C-alpha positions in Angstrom: -29.5 -23.0 15.5 -28.9 -24.2 19.1 -30.8 -27.2 20.5 -30.9 -28.6 24.0 -27.7 -27.0 25.2 -27.2 -26.3 28.8 -27.4 -22.8 30.1 -25.6 -21.1 33.0 -27.3 -18.6 35.1 -26.4 -16.3 37.9 -27.8 -14.5 40.9 -26.8 -10.9 41.1 -28.5 -9.2 44.0 -25.2 -8.8 45.7 -23.7 -7.5 42.4 -26.3 -4.8 42.0 -26.1 -3.7 45.6 -22.5 -2.8 44.9 -23.1 -1.2 41.5 -26.2 0.8 42.3 -29.3 0.7 44.5 -32.1 -1.4 43.1 -35.7 -0.4 42.6 -35.0 2.6 40.3 -37.9 4.5 38.8 -39.6 3.5 35.6 -38.4 5.9 32.9 -40.9 7.7 30.7 -41.9 6.2 27.3 -40.1 2.9 27.5 -40.7 0.2 24.9 -39.8 -3.5 25.1 -40.5 -6.3 22.6 -39.4 -9.7 21.4 -37.1 -11.1 20.3 -35.7 -12.2 22.6 -38.5 -13.9 24.6 -37.5 -15.6 27.8 -39.5 -18.5 29.0 -38.9 -20.3 32.3 -41.0 -23.5 32.8 -44.6 -22.4 32.2 -43.9 -18.7 32.5 -43.0 -16.1 29.9 -40.9 -13.4 31.5 -41.8 -10.2 29.6 -40.0 -7.7 31.8 -37.0 -7.8 34.1 -36.4 -4.4 35.7 -34.8 -2.1 34.9 -34.4 -3.4 31.3 -35.8 -6.5 29.7 -33.6 -9.0 27.8 -32.4 -7.4 24.6 -30.4 -8.1 21.4 -27.0 -6.3 21.4 -25.1 -4.7 18.5 -23.4 -8.0 17.8 -26.8 -9.7 17.4 -26.5 -11.6 20.7 -29.3 -11.9 23.3 -28.3 -10.2 26.6 -30.1 -11.2 29.9 -29.9 -9.5 33.3 -27.8 -11.2 35.9 -29.9 -10.2 38.8 -33.2 -11.3 37.2 -32.0 -14.6 35.9 -30.4 -15.2 39.3 -33.6 -14.3 41.1 -35.5 -16.7 38.9 -33.1 -19.6 38.7 -30.8 -19.3 41.7 -27.0 -19.1 41.9 -24.3 -17.4 44.0 -22.4 -14.3 42.8 -19.5 -12.4 44.1 -18.7 -9.0 42.5 -15.3 -7.4 42.5 -15.8 -3.6 41.9 -12.1 -2.8 41.3 -11.8 -5.4 38.5 -15.5 -4.9 37.4 -15.8 -8.7 37.4 -18.2 -11.3 38.9 -17.8 -14.9 39.8 -21.0 -17.0 39.4 -21.4 -20.4 41.0 -24.1 -22.9 40.1 -24.3 -26.7 39.9 -20.7 -27.2 41.1 -19.4 -25.0 38.3 -17.7 -21.6 38.5 -17.8 -18.8 35.9 -16.0 -15.5 35.9 -17.0 -12.6 33.6 -15.7 -9.1 33.3 -17.7 -6.1 32.1 -16.8 -5.0 28.5 -14.4 -8.0 28.1 -14.7 -10.9 25.7 -12.6 -13.1 27.9 -14.3 -15.4 30.4 -13.1 -18.1 32.8 -15.2 -21.3 33.3 -14.0 -24.0 35.6 -10.4 -22.8 35.4 -10.3 -22.5 31.5 -10.3 -19.3 29.5 -12.7 -18.8 26.6 -13.4 -15.9 24.2 -16.9 -14.7 23.3 -17.9 -12.7 20.2 -19.6 -10.0 22.4 -19.2 -8.7 26.0 -21.2 -8.4 29.2 -22.3 -4.8 29.7 -24.0 -2.3 32.0 -27.4 -0.9 31.1 -29.3 1.3 33.5 -26.9 0.3 36.2 -27.7 -3.4 35.8 -25.3 -6.0 34.5 -26.3 -8.0 31.4 -24.6 -11.1 30.1 -24.9 -12.7 26.6 -26.8 -15.9 26.3 -23.8 -17.4 24.5 -21.8 -17.4 27.8 -24.7 -19.2 29.5 -24.3 -22.2 27.2 -22.5 -25.4 28.1 -21.2 -24.3 31.5 -23.5 -24.7 34.5 -25.8 -27.6 33.4 -29.0 -25.6 33.1 -31.3 -27.3 30.6 -32.8 -25.2 27.9 -33.0 -24.2 24.3 -32.5 -21.0 22.3 -34.2 -20.9 18.9 -35.4 -18.1 16.7 -35.1 -15.6 19.5 -37.0 -17.7 22.1 -35.0 -18.7 25.2 -36.7 -21.6 27.0 -35.3 -22.9 30.4 -36.8 -26.0 32.0 -36.2 -27.1 35.6 -38.8 -27.4 38.5 -36.3 -25.7 40.9 -36.7 -22.5 39.0 -39.0 -19.5 39.7 -39.3 -20.3 43.4 -38.1 -16.9 44.6 -41.0 -15.0 43.0 -43.8 -14.6 45.5 -46.7 -15.1 43.1 -45.3 -18.4 42.1 -44.9 -19.7 45.7 -48.3 -18.6 46.9 -51.9 -19.1 46.2 -51.6 -16.8 43.2 -50.3 -19.7 41.2 -53.2 -21.9 42.2 -55.7 -19.5 40.9 -54.4 -20.0 37.3 -54.2 -23.8 37.5 -58.0 -24.3 37.2 -58.3 -22.4 33.9 -58.0 -24.9 31.1 -58.2 -22.0 28.5 -55.0 -20.5 29.8 -53.3 -23.8 29.7 -54.0 -24.0 26.0 -52.1 -20.8 25.1 -48.4 -20.6 24.2 -46.8 -17.1 24.2 -45.0 -16.5 21.0 -44.2 -12.7 21.0 -44.9 -9.5 23.0 -44.7 -5.7 22.8 -44.7 -3.6 25.9 -44.9 0.2 26.2 -45.5 2.5 29.1 -45.3 6.1 30.2 -44.3 7.2 33.7 -44.9 10.4 35.6 -42.1 10.4 38.1 -43.4 13.7 39.5 -46.5 11.8 40.6 -44.7 9.3 42.8 -43.8 6.8 40.1 -47.3 6.5 38.7 -47.3 4.8 35.3 -49.6 3.4 32.6 -48.8 0.9 29.9 -50.0 -1.4 27.2 -49.0 -5.0 26.8 -49.7 -6.8 23.5 -49.1 -10.6 23.4 -49.5 -13.0 20.5 -50.1 -16.6 21.6 -50.9 -19.9 19.9 -53.7 -22.3 20.8 -51.7 -25.5 21.4 -54.8 -27.5 22.5 -57.1 -29.6 20.4 -60.1 -27.5 21.2 -61.4 -24.2 19.8 -61.1 -21.5 22.5 -63.9 -19.0 23.2 -64.2 -15.9 25.3 -62.6 -17.5 28.4 -59.3 -15.9 27.2 -59.9 -13.2 29.8 -58.2 -15.6 32.3 -54.9 -15.3 30.4 -53.6 -12.6 32.8 -50.2 -10.9 33.4 -48.6 -10.9 36.8 -46.7 -7.8 37.9 -44.2 -7.9 40.7 -43.0 -4.6 42.0 -39.6 -3.7 43.3 -40.9 -3.8 46.9 -42.0 -7.4 46.4 -45.8 -6.7 46.2 -47.8 -8.2 43.2 -50.7 -7.3 41.1 -52.9 -9.6 38.9 -56.0 -8.6 37.0 -56.0 -6.1 34.1 -58.5 -5.2 31.5 -57.9 -7.1 28.3 -59.3 -7.4 24.7 -58.7 -10.2 22.2 -59.6 -11.0 18.6 -61.0 -13.2 17.3 -63.5 -14.5 19.9 -63.0 -18.1 18.6 -59.5 -19.5 18.3 -59.2 -22.9 16.5 -56.5 -25.4 17.3 -53.1 -24.1 16.1 -54.3 -20.6 15.4 -52.9 -17.4 16.9 -54.7 -14.9 19.1 -53.7 -11.3 19.9 -54.4 -10.1 23.5 -53.9 -6.6 24.7 -53.9 -5.4 28.3 -54.0 -1.9 29.8 -51.6 -1.9 32.7 -51.2 0.7 35.4 -49.4 1.1 38.7 -47.8 3.5 41.2 -44.6 1.6 41.9 -41.7 0.5 39.8 -42.2 -3.0 38.2 -39.5 -5.6 38.7 -41.0 -8.4 36.7 -43.9 -8.8 34.4 -44.8 -12.5 33.9 -47.4 -14.3 31.9 -48.4 -17.9 32.5 -47.3 -20.0 29.5 -48.1 -23.7 29.0 -46.0 -24.6 26.0 
């Protein structure tokens, strides 16, 4: 069990521009679920295109460099001939190589028990290599990754605009802590990327009050690859009354005509 260990994170927009063009289409019949579950400040990050964080064959959580970089900020330089990337953050420097267990951090060599990898033309890196290197505060416990720093999440338009303020007034939403999720969708690429999906989330009432039907304000935020956003989806939840400490299951029907880049849910743990 890991507690309060620093994480390192990276920005990989430059990296992915070298590897492959971003904004690829949503593939048909995709499924994503926790663990792992990535939380950054008060947001649960449920999807990071093209593939959400996942557990690899070595049992390690892998997170996308581009997405974590977008959310937390860093500088990355990619070297295509060596298939390696240097990642700078908080006056630290990390070098990783695809499919290699060897890393360099601040001039020293370390060995991991798994490797960075490509999935759907995006680079993913194990959480283990993000620990103890770049002074990013966070925890990783039972498949839940929690990063805390008020500088994070500033590059996502819904979080730097009036969208965020719309949620601040809803005390019911503030009472819910996301614990797990399951996301499925189907895409019809012949119809210009049109897709439909279902998002199921289990959350705990962390307030001292019993919650009622105001749970409809517990809404996902979808940011598309072109930077546009969408909020407001039909939802259903049971039971209608949620006592303090109890769990509630909420299901949304999602739909869109553009490739999602992020699916976020306001989380107040």
